N, CA, C and O atoms as CSV, one atom per row, in Angstrom:
chain,resi,resn,atom,element,x,y,z
A,1,MET,N,N,19.467,-38.543,2.278
A,1,MET,CA,C,18.660,-38.890,3.412
A,1,MET,C,C,18.465,-37.650,4.291
A,1,MET,O,O,19.434,-37.023,4.718
A,2,GLU,N,N,17.221,-37.311,4.549
A,2,GLU,CA,C,16.906,-36.133,5.353
A,2,GLU,C,C,16.929,-36.473,6.837
A,2,GLU,O,O,16.555,-37.576,7.235
A,3,PRO,N,N,17.380,-35.499,7.670
A,3,PRO,CA,C,17.297,-35.732,9.106
A,3,PRO,C,C,15.835,-35.764,9.534
A,3,PRO,O,O,14.994,-35.064,8.971
A,4,SER,N,N,15.550,-36.578,10.526
A,4,SER,CA,C,14.161,-36.689,10.963
A,4,SER,C,C,13.718,-35.405,11.650
A,4,SER,O,O,14.536,-34.672,12.206
A,5,ARG,N,N,12.444,-35.146,11.607
A,5,ARG,CA,C,11.874,-33.940,12.212
A,5,ARG,C,C,12.086,-33.952,13.730
A,5,ARG,O,O,12.299,-32.905,14.342
A,6,LYS,N,N,12.026,-35.143,14.330
A,6,LYS,CA,C,12.227,-35.277,15.767
A,6,LYS,C,C,13.639,-34.843,16.161
A,6,LYS,O,O,13.809,-34.140,17.158
A,7,ASN,N,N,14.656,-35.251,15.393
A,7,ASN,CA,C,16.036,-34.842,15.669
A,7,ASN,C,C,16.211,-33.343,15.496
A,7,ASN,O,O,16.946,-32.707,16.252
A,8,ASN,N,N,15.543,-32.781,14.508
A,8,ASN,CA,C,15.610,-31.346,14.254
A,8,ASN,C,C,15.039,-30.562,15.430
A,8,ASN,O,O,15.625,-29.568,15.858
A,9,VAL,N,N,13.905,-31.003,15.950
A,9,VAL,CA,C,13.261,-30.331,17.077
A,9,VAL,C,C,14.128,-30.457,18.326
A,9,VAL,O,O,14.267,-29.495,19.081
A,10,SER,N,N,14.704,-31.621,18.548
A,10,SER,CA,C,15.566,-31.834,19.707
A,10,SER,C,C,16.800,-30.940,19.648
A,10,SER,O,O,17.183,-30.347,20.656
A,11,ALA,N,N,17.412,-30.841,18.497
A,11,ALA,CA,C,18.596,-29.993,18.336
A,11,ALA,C,C,18.245,-28.525,18.550
A,11,ALA,O,O,19.002,-27.793,19.187
A,12,THR,N,N,17.115,-28.095,18.029
A,12,THR,CA,C,16.673,-26.710,18.193
A,12,THR,C,C,16.408,-26.415,19.665
A,12,THR,O,O,16.797,-25.361,20.169
A,13,ALA,N,N,15.755,-27.333,20.349
A,13,ALA,CA,C,15.463,-27.144,21.774
A,13,ALA,C,C,16.751,-27.069,22.583
A,13,ALA,O,O,16.851,-26.268,23.513
A,14,ALA,N,N,17.733,-27.890,22.241
A,14,ALA,CA,C,19.011,-27.887,22.949
A,14,ALA,C,C,19.741,-26.559,22.752
A,14,ALA,O,O,20.317,-26.019,23.696
A,15,VAL,N,N,19.715,-26.043,21.545
A,15,VAL,CA,C,20.369,-24.762,21.258
A,15,VAL,C,C,19.677,-23.632,22.015
A,15,VAL,O,O,20.347,-22.768,22.582
A,16,ILE,N,N,18.365,-23.629,22.031
A,16,ILE,CA,C,17.617,-22.585,22.738
A,16,ILE,C,C,17.903,-22.657,24.233
A,16,ILE,O,O,18.098,-21.623,24.873
A,17,LEU,N,N,17.929,-23.854,24.795
A,17,LEU,CA,C,18.231,-24.020,26.213
A,17,LEU,C,C,19.637,-23.523,26.531
A,17,LEU,O,O,19.849,-22.873,27.554
A,18,LEU,N,N,20.578,-23.820,25.677
A,18,LEU,CA,C,21.947,-23.357,25.867
A,18,LEU,C,C,22.020,-21.829,25.820
A,18,LEU,O,O,22.703,-21.218,26.642
A,19,LEU,N,N,21.330,-21.220,24.879
A,19,LEU,CA,C,21.319,-19.763,24.776
A,19,LEU,C,C,20.697,-19.115,26.014
A,19,LEU,O,O,21.183,-18.089,26.489
A,20,VAL,N,N,19.633,-19.709,26.531
A,20,VAL,CA,C,19.002,-19.168,27.742
A,20,VAL,C,C,19.969,-19.259,28.915
A,20,VAL,O,O,20.081,-18.318,29.701
A,21,PHE,N,N,20.664,-20.377,29.037
A,21,PHE,CA,C,21.630,-20.544,30.125
A,21,PHE,C,C,22.761,-19.524,30.021
A,21,PHE,O,O,23.129,-18.900,31.016
A,22,VAL,N,N,23.308,-19.356,28.831
A,22,VAL,CA,C,24.402,-18.394,28.630
A,22,VAL,C,C,23.929,-16.976,28.914
A,22,VAL,O,O,24.646,-16.202,29.548
A,23,ALA,N,N,22.738,-16.626,28.455
A,23,ALA,CA,C,22.198,-15.292,28.698
A,23,ALA,C,C,21.988,-15.049,30.186
A,23,ALA,O,O,22.254,-13.951,30.674
A,24,ALA,N,N,21.518,-16.050,30.907
A,24,ALA,CA,C,21.297,-15.897,32.350
A,24,ALA,C,C,22.626,-15.694,33.077
A,24,ALA,O,O,22.708,-14.885,34.002
A,25,GLU,N,N,23.655,-16.415,32.669
A,25,GLU,CA,C,24.973,-16.253,33.289
A,25,GLU,C,C,25.550,-14.872,33.009
A,25,GLU,O,O,26.160,-14.258,33.885
A,26,MET,N,N,25.358,-14.387,31.795
A,26,MET,CA,C,25.904,-13.081,31.428
A,26,MET,C,C,25.138,-11.946,32.095
A,26,MET,O,O,25.716,-10.893,32.369
A,27,ALA,N,N,23.863,-12.138,32.360
A,27,ALA,CA,C,23.042,-11.098,32.970
A,27,ALA,C,C,23.312,-10.959,34.462
A,27,ALA,O,O,23.038,-9.914,35.051
A,28,ARG,N,N,23.849,-12.011,35.071
A,28,ARG,CA,C,24.134,-11.983,36.497
A,28,ARG,C,C,25.242,-10.974,36.760
A,28,ARG,O,O,26.281,-11.024,36.102
A,29,PRO,N,N,25.050,-10.066,37.698
A,29,PRO,CA,C,26.103,-9.093,37.972
A,29,PRO,C,C,27.355,-9.763,38.534
A,29,PRO,O,O,27.264,-10.721,39.302
A,30,VAL,N,N,28.510,-9.259,38.149
A,30,VAL,CA,C,29.766,-9.802,38.649
A,30,VAL,C,C,29.812,-9.593,40.153
A,30,VAL,O,O,29.514,-8.504,40.646
A,31,GLY,N,N,30.178,-10.619,40.867
A,31,GLY,CA,C,30.249,-10.519,42.318
A,31,GLY,C,C,28.934,-10.824,43.004
A,31,GLY,O,O,28.805,-10.617,44.211
A,32,ALA,N,N,27.955,-11.314,42.258
A,32,ALA,CA,C,26.638,-11.553,42.838
A,32,ALA,C,C,26.689,-12.596,43.941
A,32,ALA,O,O,26.004,-12.453,44.954
A,33,LYS,N,N,27.490,-13.645,43.764
A,33,LYS,CA,C,27.558,-14.697,44.774
A,33,LYS,C,C,28.676,-14.432,45.776
A,33,LYS,O,O,28.774,-15.122,46.791
A,34,ARG,N,N,29.499,-13.463,45.508
A,34,ARG,CA,C,30.660,-13.211,46.339
A,34,ARG,C,C,30.235,-12.508,47.628
A,34,ARG,O,O,29.499,-11.521,47.587
A,35,ALA,N,N,30.689,-13.006,48.747
A,35,ALA,CA,C,30.380,-12.385,50.030
A,35,ALA,C,C,31.136,-11.074,50.159
A,35,ALA,O,O,32.118,-10.844,49.454
A,36,ALA,N,N,30.676,-10.214,51.065
A,36,ALA,CA,C,31.323,-8.921,51.273
A,36,ALA,C,C,32.779,-9.100,51.685
A,36,ALA,O,O,33.636,-8.308,51.292
A,37,CYS,N,N,33.063,-10.129,52.469
A,37,CYS,CA,C,34.437,-10.395,52.898
A,37,CYS,C,C,34.901,-11.681,52.239
A,37,CYS,O,O,34.725,-12.773,52.779
A,38,SER,N,N,35.494,-11.535,51.071
A,38,SER,CA,C,35.968,-12.705,50.340
A,38,SER,C,C,37.289,-12.381,49.664
A,38,SER,O,O,37.654,-11.219,49.489
A,39,HIS,N,N,37.989,-13.434,49.293
A,39,HIS,CA,C,39.266,-13.273,48.611
A,39,HIS,C,C,39.459,-14.431,47.651
A,39,HIS,O,O,38.894,-15.510,47.832
A,40,LEU,N,N,40.248,-14.195,46.651
A,40,LEU,CA,C,40.541,-15.216,45.654
A,40,LEU,C,C,41.313,-16.354,46.314
A,40,LEU,O,O,42.276,-16.117,47.044
A,41,SER,N,N,40.891,-17.581,46.057
A,41,SER,CA,C,41.563,-18.745,46.627
A,41,SER,C,C,43.010,-18.793,46.169
A,41,SER,O,O,43.317,-18.524,45.008
A,42,GLY,N,N,43.881,-19.132,47.080
A,42,GLY,CA,C,45.300,-19.217,46.755
A,42,GLY,C,C,45.702,-20.562,46.169
A,42,GLY,O,O,46.761,-20.680,45.554
A,43,LYS,N,N,44.859,-21.581,46.357
A,43,LYS,CA,C,45.254,-22.925,45.932
A,43,LYS,C,C,44.345,-23.547,44.888
A,43,LYS,O,O,44.711,-24.565,44.299
A,44,PHE,N,N,43.183,-22.979,44.636
A,44,PHE,CA,C,42.257,-23.579,43.668
A,44,PHE,C,C,42.852,-23.434,42.272
A,44,PHE,O,O,43.268,-22.344,41.882
A,45,SER,N,N,42.892,-24.533,41.520
A,45,SER,CA,C,43.450,-24.465,40.173
A,45,SER,C,C,42.387,-24.841,39.151
A,45,SER,O,O,41.493,-25.637,39.438
A,46,GLY,N,N,42.487,-24.275,37.981
A,46,GLY,CA,C,41.536,-24.554,36.911
A,46,GLY,C,C,40.308,-23.665,37.006
A,46,GLY,O,O,40.199,-22.805,37.881
A,47,ALA,N,N,39.387,-23.899,36.076
A,47,ALA,CA,C,38.155,-23.119,36.062
A,47,ALA,C,C,37.230,-23.608,37.169
A,47,ALA,O,O,37.074,-24.814,37.362
A,48,CYS,N,N,36.629,-22.694,37.883
A,48,CYS,CA,C,35.713,-23.019,38.974
A,48,CYS,C,C,34.307,-23.143,38.397
A,48,CYS,O,O,33.757,-22.168,37.885
A,49,THR,N,N,33.729,-24.327,38.477
A,49,THR,CA,C,32.386,-24.533,37.927
A,49,THR,C,C,31.375,-24.956,38.985
A,49,THR,O,O,30.174,-24.752,38.807
A,50,PHE,N,N,31.842,-25.539,40.078
A,50,PHE,CA,C,30.932,-26.000,41.121
A,50,PHE,C,C,31.287,-25.340,42.450
A,50,PHE,O,O,32.419,-25.451,42.920
A,51,ASP,N,N,30.314,-24.650,43.059
A,51,ASP,CA,C,30.549,-23.984,44.337
A,51,ASP,C,C,31.037,-24.956,45.406
A,51,ASP,O,O,31.873,-24.605,46.238
A,52,TYR,N,N,30.512,-26.183,45.379
A,52,TYR,CA,C,30.892,-27.171,46.390
A,52,TYR,C,C,32.400,-27.419,46.376
A,52,TYR,O,O,33.035,-27.432,47.430
A,53,ASP,N,N,32.975,-27.618,45.188
A,53,ASP,CA,C,34.410,-27.867,45.072
A,53,ASP,C,C,35.217,-26.682,45.601
A,53,ASP,O,O,36.237,-26.852,46.267
A,54,CYS,N,N,34.744,-25.498,45.294
A,54,CYS,CA,C,35.412,-24.281,45.754
A,54,CYS,C,C,35.345,-24.185,47.282
A,54,CYS,O,O,36.345,-23.878,47.931
A,55,ALA,N,N,34.171,-24.446,47.851
A,55,ALA,CA,C,34.002,-24.362,49.303
A,55,ALA,C,C,34.904,-25.361,50.024
A,55,ALA,O,O,35.513,-25.030,51.041
A,56,VAL,N,N,34.989,-26.585,49.499
A,56,VAL,CA,C,35.853,-27.603,50.111
A,56,VAL,C,C,37.301,-27.138,50.091
A,56,VAL,O,O,38.005,-27.265,51.093
A,57,GLN,N,N,37.750,-26.603,48.967
A,57,GLN,CA,C,39.132,-26.128,48.861
A,57,GLN,C,C,39.380,-24.986,49.838
A,57,GLN,O,O,40.419,-24.945,50.498
A,58,CYS,N,N,38.433,-24.061,49.931
A,58,CYS,CA,C,38.602,-22.917,50.833
A,58,CYS,C,C,38.657,-23.355,52.289
A,58,CYS,O,O,39.464,-22.836,53.060
A,59,LEU,N,N,37.811,-24.301,52.676
A,59,LEU,CA,C,37.819,-24.784,54.051
A,59,LEU,C,C,39.119,-25.502,54.369
A,59,LEU,O,O,39.585,-25.465,55.508
A,60,ASP,N,N,39.712,-26.159,53.370
A,60,ASP,CA,C,41.008,-26.814,53.561
A,60,ASP,C,C,42.151,-25.803,53.644
A,60,ASP,O,O,43.155,-26.055,54.311
A,61,GLU,N,N,42.004,-24.671,52.974
A,61,GLU,CA,C,43.068,-23.661,52.940
A,61,GLU,C,C,43.285,-23.000,54.291
A,61,GLU,O,O,44.426,-22.799,54.707
A,62,SER,N,N,42.201,-22.660,54.979
A,62,SER,CA,C,42.342,-21.902,56.217
A,62,SER,C,C,41.143,-22.118,57.127
A,62,SER,O,O,40.013,-22.217,56.649
A,63,PRO,N,N,41.376,-22.190,58.429
A,63,PRO,CA,C,40.248,-22.314,59.352
A,63,PRO,C,C,39.434,-21.016,59.439
A,63,PRO,O,O,38.312,-21.023,59.946
A,64,ASP,N,N,39.990,-19.914,58.950
A,64,ASP,CA,C,39.269,-18.638,58.944
A,64,ASP,C,C,38.209,-18.574,57.846
A,64,ASP,O,O,37.279,-17.771,57.925
A,65,ASN,N,N,38.346,-19.414,56.828
A,65,ASN,CA,C,37.373,-19.415,55.734
A,65,ASN,C,C,36.091,-20.115,56.180
A,65,ASN,O,O,36.127,-21.147,56.850
A,66,THR,N,N,34.956,-19.526,55.792
A,66,THR,CA,C,33.655,-20.090,56.160
A,66,THR,C,C,32.977,-20.774,54.980
A,66,THR,O,O,31.942,-21.417,55.156
A,67,GLY,N,N,33.537,-20.647,53.789
A,67,GLY,CA,C,32.960,-21.268,52.605
A,67,GLY,C,C,33.639,-20.736,51.365
A,67,GLY,O,O,34.709,-20.132,51.434
A,68,GLY,N,N,33.006,-20.966,50.234
A,68,GLY,CA,C,33.559,-20.515,48.971
A,68,GLY,C,C,32.523,-20.577,47.884
A,68,GLY,O,O,31.542,-21.313,47.996
A,69,ALA,N,N,32.731,-19.803,46.817
A,69,ALA,CA,C,31.801,-19.787,45.690
A,69,ALA,C,C,32.543,-19.409,44.418
A,69,ALA,O,O,33.508,-18.646,44.439
A,70,CYS,N,N,32.063,-19.965,43.305
A,70,CYS,CA,C,32.627,-19.636,41.997
A,70,CYS,C,C,32.022,-18.323,41.523
A,70,CYS,O,O,30.839,-18.059,41.737
A,71,ASP,N,N,32.835,-17.513,40.885
A,71,ASP,CA,C,32.351,-16.255,40.322
A,71,ASP,C,C,33.256,-15.867,39.162
A,71,ASP,O,O,34.302,-16.482,38.954
A,72,ASP,N,N,32.864,-14.863,38.419
A,72,ASP,CA,C,33.580,-14.341,37.254
A,72,ASP,C,C,33.447,-15.281,36.067
A,72,ASP,O,O,32.863,-16.359,36.178
A,73,PHE,N,N,33.989,-14.866,34.939
A,73,PHE,CA,C,34.016,-15.700,33.745
A,73,PHE,C,C,35.377,-15.559,33.105
A,73,PHE,O,O,35.741,-14.436,32.755
A,74,PRO,N,N,36.155,-16.606,32.924
A,74,PRO,CA,C,35.861,-17.969,33.373
A,74,PRO,C,C,35.860,-18.031,34.893
A,74,PRO,O,O,36.464,-17.189,35.558
A,75,GLY,N,N,35.180,-19.028,35.435
A,75,GLY,CA,C,34.973,-19.135,36.869
A,75,GLY,C,C,36.258,-19.177,37.676
A,75,GLY,O,O,37.211,-19.879,37.336
A,76,ARG,N,N,36.255,-18.401,38.758
A,76,ARG,CA,C,37.367,-18.418,39.701
A,76,ARG,C,C,36.788,-18.649,41.093
A,76,ARG,O,O,35.647,-18.278,41.367
A,77,CYS,N,N,37.565,-19.252,41.954
A,77,CYS,CA,C,37.111,-19.618,43.295
A,77,CYS,C,C,37.417,-18.493,44.284
A,77,CYS,O,O,38.566,-18.079,44.434
A,78,TYR,N,N,36.377,-18.009,44.952
A,78,TYR,CA,C,36.524,-16.983,45.982
A,78,TYR,C,C,36.161,-17.585,47.334
A,78,TYR,O,O,35.080,-18.146,47.511
A,79,CYS,N,N,37.088,-17.457,48.288
A,79,CYS,CA,C,36.840,-17.948,49.635
A,79,CYS,C,C,36.152,-16.863,50.456
A,79,CYS,O,O,36.474,-15.680,50.344
A,80,GLN,N,N,35.212,-17.283,51.273
A,80,GLN,CA,C,34.464,-16.351,52.103
A,80,GLN,C,C,34.965,-16.430,53.542
A,80,GLN,O,O,35.245,-17.515,54.052
A,81,THR,N,N,35.072,-15.285,54.182
A,81,THR,CA,C,35.498,-15.205,55.567
A,81,THR,C,C,34.496,-14.376,56.346
A,81,THR,O,O,33.676,-13.662,55.769
A,82,GLN,N,N,34.571,-14.478,57.659
A,82,GLN,CA,C,33.720,-13.662,58.530
A,82,GLN,C,C,34.192,-12.225,58.440
A,82,GLN,O,O,35.386,-11.962,58.583
A,83,CYS,N,N,33.288,-11.294,58.207
A,83,CYS,CA,C,33.668,-9.881,58.143
A,83,CYS,C,C,33.964,-9.363,59.555
A,83,CYS,O,O,33.270,-9.719,60.507
A,84,PRO,N,N,34.979,-8.534,59.683
A,84,PRO,CA,C,35.283,-7.964,61.009
A,84,PRO,C,C,34.132,-7.047,61.453
A,84,PRO,O,O,33.475,-6.420,60.622
A,85,PRO,N,N,33.903,-6.979,62.752
A,85,PRO,CA,C,32.781,-6.144,63.249
A,85,PRO,C,C,32.995,-4.672,63.005
A,85,PRO,O,O,32.146,-3.857,63.364
């Protein structure tokens, strides 16, 4: 039994989309989302995949933190702080 042409096209499209996503992530310079005044989160555990989760953790860690963003590969959570004048 041969796979249907529709399934073949769908699988090919999914692979191409995945490759484009991976290429875009790899082309992004390291530290692109990281603020000038940032530090690695002390409490975030696991791979950082969503900036929102990282920001919530950073805001809970310290009142000095203004947000957070995932960066690096595999993703790590970096907390952002106000830069000194």
